[in-house]
C-alpha positions as CSV (number, residue, x, y, z in Angstrom):
1,M,27.8,229.8,-48.1
2,S,24.5,231.6,-47.7
3,D,24.2,235.1,-46.4
4,I,21.4,237.0,-44.8
5,Q,21.0,240.8,-45.0
6,Y,19.5,242.7,-42.1
7,D,18.2,246.3,-42.4
8,L,18.9,248.0,-39.1
9,S,15.8,250.3,-39.3
10,R,13.7,247.1,-38.9
11,K,13.2,244.7,-36.1
12,Y,13.8,241.0,-36.6
13,E,13.1,237.9,-34.5
14,L,15.5,235.1,-35.2
15,E,15.7,231.5,-34.2
16,L,19.3,230.4,-34.1
17,T,20.2,226.8,-33.7
18,T,23.5,225.9,-31.8
19,K,24.8,222.8,-30.2
20,A,23.7,223.0,-26.6
21,P,27.2,222.7,-25.0
22,L,28.4,225.6,-27.0
23,Q,25.7,228.2,-26.3
24,G,28.2,230.2,-24.2
25,I,30.7,230.3,-27.1
26,F,27.9,231.5,-29.4
27,Y,27.2,234.5,-27.2
28,A,31.0,235.2,-27.0
29,W,31.1,235.1,-30.8
30,L,28.2,237.6,-31.0
31,S,30.1,239.9,-28.6
32,R,33.3,239.7,-30.7
33,I,31.5,240.8,-33.9
34,G,29.8,243.7,-32.2
35,V,26.5,242.3,-31.1
36,I,25.7,243.0,-27.4
37,V,23.8,240.2,-25.6
38,T,21.4,241.6,-23.0
39,Q,20.0,238.4,-21.7
40,A,21.5,235.1,-20.5
41,V,22.2,232.0,-22.6
42,G,19.0,230.3,-23.8
43,G,17.3,233.2,-25.4
44,G,16.9,236.9,-25.2
45,K,17.6,240.2,-26.9
46,V,20.7,241.4,-28.8
47,R,21.4,244.8,-30.1
48,I,23.4,245.7,-33.2
49,L,25.6,248.8,-32.7
50,G,26.6,250.6,-35.9
51,T,26.5,249.5,-39.4
52,G,28.9,247.6,-41.7
53,T,29.8,244.2,-43.0
54,I,30.8,241.3,-40.8
55,E,32.6,238.4,-42.4
56,V,32.6,235.1,-40.5
57,D,34.8,232.3,-41.7
58,A,33.7,229.7,-39.2
59,G,31.6,229.3,-36.1
60,I,28.7,227.5,-34.5
61,I,25.4,229.3,-35.4
62,K,22.9,228.7,-38.1
63,P,20.0,231.0,-38.9
64,M,16.7,229.1,-39.1
65,S,14.1,231.8,-39.7
66,F,13.4,235.5,-39.3
67,K,10.3,237.6,-39.2
68,P,10.7,241.3,-40.2
69,A,8.8,243.9,-38.2
70,L,9.0,247.7,-37.7
71,T,11.1,250.3,-39.7
72,T,15.1,251.6,-41.0
73,L,18.7,252.8,-40.1
74,G,21.3,251.1,-42.3
75,T,22.4,247.7,-43.5
76,L,24.3,244.9,-41.9
77,L,25.5,241.7,-43.5
78,L,25.7,238.6,-41.3
79,F,27.0,235.4,-42.8
80,G,25.3,232.2,-41.5
81,G,24.8,228.6,-42.4
82,I,28.4,227.7,-42.1
83,F,29.0,227.2,-38.3
84,M,27.1,223.9,-37.9
85,A,29.1,222.3,-40.6
86,A,32.4,223.3,-38.9
87,C,31.2,221.6,-35.7
88,D,29.7,218.6,-37.3
89,N,33.2,217.7,-38.7
90,V,34.7,217.4,-35.2
91,P,34.5,213.8,-33.8
92,Q,32.6,213.5,-30.5
93,S,32.3,210.8,-28.0
94,T,28.6,211.4,-27.5
95,P,26.1,213.2,-29.7
96,S,25.6,216.8,-28.8
97,A,22.1,218.0,-28.3
98,S,20.9,221.1,-30.2
99,A,19.1,224.0,-28.8
100,T,17.0,226.7,-30.4
101,I,17.7,230.2,-29.1
102,S,15.2,233.0,-29.8
103,V,17.0,236.2,-30.6
104,T,15.5,239.7,-31.2
105,I,17.5,242.2,-33.3
106,E,15.9,245.6,-32.8
107,P,16.9,249.1,-33.9
108,S,17.8,251.8,-31.5
109,P,17.6,255.6,-31.7
110,T,21.0,257.2,-31.8
111,P,21.9,257.5,-28.2
112,T,23.7,260.4,-26.6
113,P,27.3,259.1,-26.3
114,L,28.3,258.3,-22.7
115,P,31.9,258.7,-21.6
116,P,33.6,255.3,-21.7
117,T,34.2,253.6,-18.4
118,P,37.9,253.0,-18.1
119,I,38.9,249.3,-18.0
120,P,41.6,248.8,-15.3
121,L,44.9,247.8,-16.9
122,V,48.2,246.3,-15.7
123,A,50.2,247.0,-18.9
124,L,50.2,248.3,-22.4
125,V,52.4,246.5,-24.9
126,N,52.8,248.5,-28.1
127,G,49.4,249.9,-27.3
128,E,47.8,246.5,-26.7
129,P,46.2,246.4,-23.3
130,I,46.6,243.7,-20.6
131,T,43.6,244.0,-18.3
132,L,43.7,243.8,-14.6
133,A,41.0,241.1,-14.8
134,E,43.2,239.0,-17.1
135,F,46.2,239.5,-14.8
136,Q,44.3,238.5,-11.7
137,A,42.8,235.4,-13.3
138,E,46.3,234.3,-14.4
139,L,47.7,235.0,-11.0
140,N,44.9,232.9,-9.4
141,R,45.7,230.0,-11.8
142,L,49.4,230.2,-10.9
143,L,48.7,230.2,-7.1
144,A,46.2,227.3,-7.5
145,A,48.8,225.3,-9.5
146,Q,51.4,226.0,-6.8
147,E,49.0,224.7,-4.1
148,Q,48.2,221.6,-6.1
149,L,51.9,220.7,-6.7
150,G,52.9,221.3,-3.1
151,N,56.4,220.0,-3.7
152,A,58.3,223.3,-3.9
153,P,58.5,226.5,-1.9
154,P,55.8,228.8,-3.2
155,L,56.6,232.1,-4.8
156,S,56.2,235.2,-2.7
157,D,53.2,237.4,-3.7
158,E,55.5,239.9,-5.3
159,A,57.5,237.3,-7.2
160,A,54.3,235.6,-8.4
161,K,52.8,238.9,-9.6
162,Q,56.1,239.7,-11.5
163,W,56.2,236.2,-13.1
164,V,52.6,236.5,-14.3
165,L,53.1,240.0,-15.6
166,D,56.3,239.0,-17.5
167,D,54.6,236.0,-18.9
168,L,51.6,237.9,-20.2
169,I,53.9,240.6,-21.7
170,N,55.9,237.8,-23.4
171,Q,52.7,236.2,-24.7
172,V,51.5,239.5,-26.2
173,L,54.9,240.1,-27.8
174,L,54.9,236.7,-29.4
175,A,51.4,237.0,-30.7
176,Q,52.2,240.5,-32.1
177,G,55.3,239.0,-33.7
178,A,53.2,236.2,-35.2
179,Y,50.8,238.6,-36.9
180,Q,53.7,240.8,-38.1
181,A,55.3,237.7,-39.6
182,G,52.1,236.8,-41.6
183,F,50.2,234.6,-39.2
184,T,46.4,234.5,-39.7
185,L,44.2,233.2,-36.9
186,D,41.8,230.5,-38.1
187,E,38.7,231.0,-35.9
188,A,37.5,227.5,-36.9
189,E,40.6,226.1,-35.1
190,V,39.8,228.0,-32.0
191,L,36.2,226.8,-32.0
192,E,37.3,223.3,-32.8
193,R,39.6,223.2,-29.8
194,I,36.9,224.5,-27.6
195,E,34.5,221.8,-28.8
196,Q,37.2,219.2,-28.3
197,L,37.5,220.3,-24.7
198,V,33.7,220.2,-24.2
199,T,33.7,216.7,-25.6
200,Q,36.6,215.7,-23.2
201,L,34.7,217.1,-20.2
202,G,31.5,215.3,-21.2
203,S,29.0,218.1,-21.4
204,G,28.4,221.9,-21.7
205,V,27.6,222.0,-18.0
206,A,31.0,220.4,-17.2
207,F,32.7,222.9,-19.5
208,E,31.1,225.8,-17.7
209,K,32.2,224.4,-14.3
210,W,35.7,224.0,-15.7
211,L,35.8,227.6,-16.9
212,T,34.7,228.8,-13.5
213,A,37.1,226.6,-11.6
214,N,40.0,227.9,-13.8
215,Y,39.0,231.6,-13.4
216,Y,37.8,232.0,-17.0
217,T,34.8,233.5,-18.6
218,T,33.6,232.2,-22.0
219,E,35.0,235.3,-23.6
220,S,38.3,235.4,-21.7
221,F,38.9,231.8,-22.5
222,Y,38.3,232.4,-26.2
223,Q,40.7,235.3,-26.2
224,A,43.4,233.4,-24.2
225,L,43.2,230.4,-26.6
226,A,43.4,232.7,-29.6
227,R,46.5,234.4,-28.2
228,N,48.0,231.1,-27.2
229,I,47.6,229.7,-30.8
230,A,49.3,232.9,-32.2
231,S,52.2,232.9,-29.7
232,A,52.8,229.1,-30.1
233,W,53.1,229.7,-33.9
234,M,55.7,232.4,-33.3
235,R,57.6,230.1,-30.9
236,D,57.7,227.4,-33.5
237,E,59.0,229.8,-36.1
238,I,61.8,230.9,-33.7
239,A,62.6,227.3,-32.9
240,A,62.7,226.4,-36.6
241,S,65.3,229.2,-37.2
242,V,67.9,227.2,-35.2
243,P,70.0,225.3,-37.7
244,E,70.2,221.5,-37.4
245,Q,74.0,221.6,-38.1
246,V,76.4,223.9,-36.3
247,E,80.1,224.0,-35.3
248,Q,80.8,221.7,-32.4
249,I,83.7,220.7,-30.2
250,H,84.6,217.3,-28.7
251,A,86.6,217.8,-25.5
252,R,87.6,216.3,-22.2
253,Q,88.6,217.9,-19.0
254,I,90.5,217.4,-15.7
255,L,88.6,219.1,-12.8
256,V,90.1,219.6,-9.4
257,Y,89.2,221.8,-6.4
258,N,92.6,223.0,-5.4
259,V,94.6,225.5,-7.4
260,D,98.0,224.0,-6.3
261,Q,96.9,220.6,-7.5
262,A,95.8,222.1,-10.8
263,E,99.1,223.7,-11.3
264,E,100.9,220.5,-10.6
265,L,98.8,218.6,-13.1
266,L,99.4,221.3,-15.8
267,A,103.1,221.0,-15.2
268,Q,102.8,217.2,-15.7
269,L,100.9,217.6,-19.0
270,Q,103.4,220.2,-20.2
271,A,106.1,217.6,-19.4
272,G,104.4,215.0,-21.7
273,A,102.0,213.2,-19.3
274,D,99.0,211.5,-21.0
275,F,95.9,213.7,-20.6
276,L,93.4,210.8,-20.7
277,A,95.3,208.9,-18.0
278,L,95.3,211.9,-15.7
279,A,91.6,212.7,-16.4
280,T,90.7,209.1,-15.6
281,R,92.4,209.4,-12.2
282,F,89.9,212.2,-11.2
283,D,86.9,210.8,-13.1
284,P,87.1,207.0,-13.4
285,L,83.6,206.7,-14.9
286,G,83.4,209.5,-17.4
287,R,87.2,209.8,-17.9
288,G,86.7,213.6,-18.2
289,N,84.7,213.3,-21.4
290,L,82.6,216.4,-22.2
291,G,81.3,214.9,-25.4
292,W,80.3,217.1,-28.4
293,F,78.8,220.5,-27.7
294,P,78.0,223.7,-29.7
295,R,78.5,227.2,-28.5
296,G,76.0,228.2,-25.8
297,Y,75.5,224.6,-24.5
298,L,77.8,224.1,-21.6
299,L,76.8,225.5,-18.2
300,V,80.3,226.5,-17.4
301,V,80.8,229.4,-19.9
302,E,84.6,229.7,-19.1
303,V,85.2,226.1,-20.1
304,E,83.2,226.5,-23.4
305,E,85.0,229.7,-24.3
306,A,88.4,228.0,-23.7
307,A,87.5,224.9,-25.7
308,F,86.4,226.9,-28.8
309,A,89.8,228.8,-28.7
310,L,91.7,225.5,-29.0
311,Q,92.5,223.2,-32.0
312,P,92.3,219.4,-31.8
313,G,95.1,218.0,-29.6
314,E,95.7,221.3,-27.8
315,V,95.5,221.7,-24.0
316,S,94.3,224.8,-22.2
317,G,95.8,226.5,-19.2
318,I,94.0,226.5,-15.8
319,I,90.5,227.7,-16.0
320,E,88.9,228.9,-12.8
321,S,85.1,228.7,-12.4
322,Q,82.6,228.3,-9.6
323,A,82.9,224.5,-10.1
324,G,86.6,224.5,-9.5
325,Y,89.8,224.4,-11.6
326,H,89.6,223.0,-15.1
327,I,92.2,221.9,-17.7
328,I,90.7,221.2,-21.1
329,Q,91.9,219.1,-24.1
330,V,90.1,219.4,-27.4
331,I,89.8,216.0,-29.1
332,D,88.1,217.1,-32.3
333,R,86.0,219.9,-33.9
334,D,83.5,219.8,-36.7
335,P,82.3,223.0,-38.5
336,R,78.9,221.4,-39.4
337,R,78.0,218.6,-37.0
338,P,74.3,217.7,-36.6
339,L,72.9,218.7,-33.2
340,D,71.6,216.0,-30.9
341,P,68.0,216.6,-29.8
342,Q,68.9,217.9,-26.3
343,A,71.5,220.3,-27.6
344,R,69.0,221.7,-30.2
345,L,66.4,222.2,-27.5
346,V,68.8,224.2,-25.5
347,L,69.7,226.4,-28.4
348,Q,66.1,226.8,-29.3
349,E,65.3,228.0,-25.8
350,Q,68.2,230.4,-26.0
351,A,66.9,231.7,-29.4
352,L,63.5,232.3,-27.9
353,Q,64.9,234.2,-24.9
354,K,67.1,236.3,-27.2
355,W,64.1,237.1,-29.4
356,L,62.0,238.2,-26.4
357,A,64.9,240.3,-25.0
358,D,65.3,242.0,-28.4
359,K,61.5,242.6,-28.7
360,R,61.4,244.0,-25.1
361,E,64.2,246.3,-26.0
362,S,62.4,247.8,-29.0
363,A,58.8,247.6,-27.7
364,E,56.9,250.3,-26.0
365,I,55.8,248.7,-22.7
366,D,54.0,250.7,-20.1
367,V,53.6,248.8,-16.8
368,L,50.5,250.1,-14.9
369,L,50.3,247.5,-12.2
370,P,50.5,249.3,-8.8
371,R,53.3,248.1,-6.6
372,D,52.6,246.8,-3.1
373,D,53.8,249.1,-0.3
């Protein structure tokens, strides 16, 4: 990897080559590393603020030449010559054109600090801001998706805002958890995914239109994608924590909708009637079979709790639920039975919701979104 040193007391004119569809990402990258772009894509001036060392693991720019001019303030190290290689390794359906961007890096006298302009926020999650612009863009995407689906009653404005706020807070908590657990963002992966999207859309122009249609700027899309990668990593870690083998019960039930009938059936069972025969009377197809299930799987919690309190062959009393009146018989139980895919998905979702609930309990979350009157 080659590196180029810039002396900030001097003025440089650079020619940077980038693949044409990715010029917007190039400028977003400059912004992320502290370079402020003062002219639109295709050429212009950038200004370096402050001094220090910038390390870049991957990206899309390649210094081609520079011409020193003028005089000194400090030293900045920019790493180049590696971004084009990262992009060249990504397969593309059509060759991407390259474009040369003329960039001027020039020193600036130490300005009188201006008071920072507050950025409107909707929430702070452990000190990490969620901006009003990000919230509004996400809300616009949700409302647009609802309109396109058109097959369900739309959320009210208040419900939609709450859903978006909760989702953004969850995404931030997951991303924070990922970094705390040792996750490291690979910026090459972010850029590769962006280039894949550009390739799918067919051109840089189409990519810019897609961003606008989906309420993104180049920078906000990069940030959202980076957060999504981190939060997805954390979700995968939570899902992987659910064991593949757990205690499970195999049971059947008799379900009726009248308590008097339930009491009559229980009396028959206590007198020695065959449970399977009675269950088949009320459920000819399924014969009352509930199959194998772990804790937390059945929708009727009362039935599940009663089943796990029984041993094979035992019959419960009458269990009342919103569905009706149940009588349960446990057929078998296994302390380490492999979960079927559907049951494991349910337990993984429960693990995710518990993780988020625990994090919300311990996190410092300040909601700043004003309520509608």
